[in-house]
TIMAR-848587 format. One record per residue (C-alpha): z, x, y. Coordinates in pm, whole numbers, plus 50000, padded with zeros to 5 digits. Layout:
TIMAR-848587
ZXY ...
***
This chain:
TIMAR-848587
729812168393296 726932164493513 727852130493617 731312142093713 729892170693915 727902146694096 730992125994157 732732157894280 729852164894524 729992129594653 733802125094725 735052158194811 734942164895191 736542190195422 740232183095517 742782202995706 746672202695651 749012186995890 751462212696025 755122205295910 757092224796185 759112243995921 759782279495949 758752302795637 761772319895450 760402352995304 763242374495291 763342373794898 759652378594860 758892408594621 756422416294331 756512392494050 754922395693688 753542360793660 752732331993926 752662296193866 751672266594077 751992228494134 748552215294225 748612182494437 750022191694792 750342228894706 746912243594585 745142211494693 745392191994999 746102157494887 745342126995107 748012107594919 750412135494924 750482136894536 748682126394226 747432091994324 746992071493980 749502042894129 748192045194492 747452016094688 743542013594749 743671990895041 742762015895303 739782025595096 738861989095034 735021995095107 734482025794904 736352008294606 734341977094637 731121999994623 732552016994322 733191984694145 729831974194216 728112007194106 730072002893747 729161964793726 732961956093738 733511919693876 737171924594002 738361923194360 740151956394473 743181937394502 743341925694165 742311958794019 745311976494199 747751953094052 746171953993713 746471993493725 750001992693853 751071965593583 749471986493310 751072019193422 754592000593436 754091987593094 753232021592952 756072039293128 758352011892989 757282015192631 757752053592651 761212050392801 762122028092506 761142056692268 763532080692477 761132095992717 763192096993055 760012109193268 756962096293090 753412102393205 750282079593108 746802088592999 744832074893278 741772071793055 743732048292835 744942030393114 741572022493263 740232011892914 743041985892912 742331975593262 738711976593284 737971968392907 735391996992906 734942018292568 732352042292673 734212073192749 731692091492985 731792058793211 735552057893186 735862093493301 733292089693578 734952057593729 738492072193672 737532106093863 735692085994146 738472059394176 741122090294222 739112109494459 738782077394691 742512068794678 743582105894693 741242127394869 741432161694791 740412195194952 741422233294867 744632241495073 743802269895324 744392304395181 744562291194799 741152307594677 742372339794834 745642340994676 744422328594346 741502357194361 744192385394443 746492372294141 743242371193926 742262406394003 746012421793947 745492408293587 748862389693583 749602357993435 748692329193675 749322293293564 749812255893643 752692234793562 751712201493735 751672162893706 748022157893629 745282139793448 742302148093283 740322154993584 742892178593723 741542208093530 737942196693592 738622196793972 740332231793993 737612247393835 735042230694031 736762242194369 738132275194251 735772288993976 735042324794051 731712327193907 729752305193631 731272307793289 734402325293414 737472302293459 740032305393708 743022295493496 743722305593141 744292275192932 747092293792769 748962290793089 748202254793201 750732227993143 749642194093242 751832161493233 749072141293073 749012163192774 752722165892737 753602130892758 756402139893011 756062139593398 757992161793652 761032164993711 761252166893341 761742202993257 759862205192921 756612221393096 758842247793274 760822256192924 757692260092729 756332283092995 759262301193004 759422307692634 755782316892632 756262344692903 759642355992727 757452365592443 755082385692667 758422403392809 758472384893130 761912371693186 762132339693401 763562355693730 760312375793732 758262342993731 757432329294078 756882290594068 755282273894385 755672237994462 755742212794727 758602189694619 762242197394605 762882174494308 759652175894084 759012211794157 761862231494257 764652218394067 763192220793725 761722255293809 765282266693922 766712251393609 764322271093394 765332303993585 762172309193782 762162322894114 761212294594346 758922290594662 758772257694836 755232252294992 755692236495327 752302239795455 751272202495478 753342173595610 751632148995398 752942163095087 756132180695163 758762164094974 762382175795074 763972146194913 767072148195151 768512117995015 768512126594645 771782140994512 770092161894240 768862184494518 771302183694803 772782215294704 769622231694598 767762257594812 764442273794710 764352311194705 761282311094945 759822287995199 755972293695234 753832276695519 750622293895435 749882303595064 748562337995173 752012346695256 752512351794884 749972379094849 752572406394867 754162389694567 751522402294366 752412438894393 750632466294233 750002456793882 
***
């Protein structure tokens, strides 16, 4: 973990969101009994706009070259990018043949195949550094304040996100309230790399809804916040959750206006600053 923390210190640098010009819609804002979030483009500014496992590293070629040299990998960045994309496509194709409509890869297994490295510590370090190069991240303004307010209210706060092994590591590094005290309860975290299904598949939302229902929290009393109409708002609404579209960063806002699946769908709320959601916590 020390090695990973060193990489986090090295590659995470301040960024600011790019305004979208979208106006907030908050007339349906009310107290909720649980808040769940997407990660990339919602809680975290994402330079690539979303999780970047298949992003083109060309603009960051110098940093990629230095990373390859550091790990003793003798591949040009272009070949590495092609091999990565091919391995991901192959993994997706195999999963679809098994009936998985929206498959997710395990990026560690992908990098093991691409690089031929079996040492898990080295694989994790390389994968994390590569991701932070091709997809720079930084906490979204107001994210820490909102999460702290939810935590103080002692209501369920969770994640439903397309993610890889490094996602929970990054979240705790950025938002950890104090040493040894985690920001997110693992029971409330649903990550695509663990499930084998990526959003917009609704499986993670369905699982979260069933768990919360057993706690006496009905779906409409769960607020889900995400930046993508197809990947976030569509499956969250299908699960019966109240939905909030985060429209605070032009890089990551995905309206999906040409996608027929969302043409008649509207979020319950539109949020341009995460602090606008603090009243949704209520007096618990």
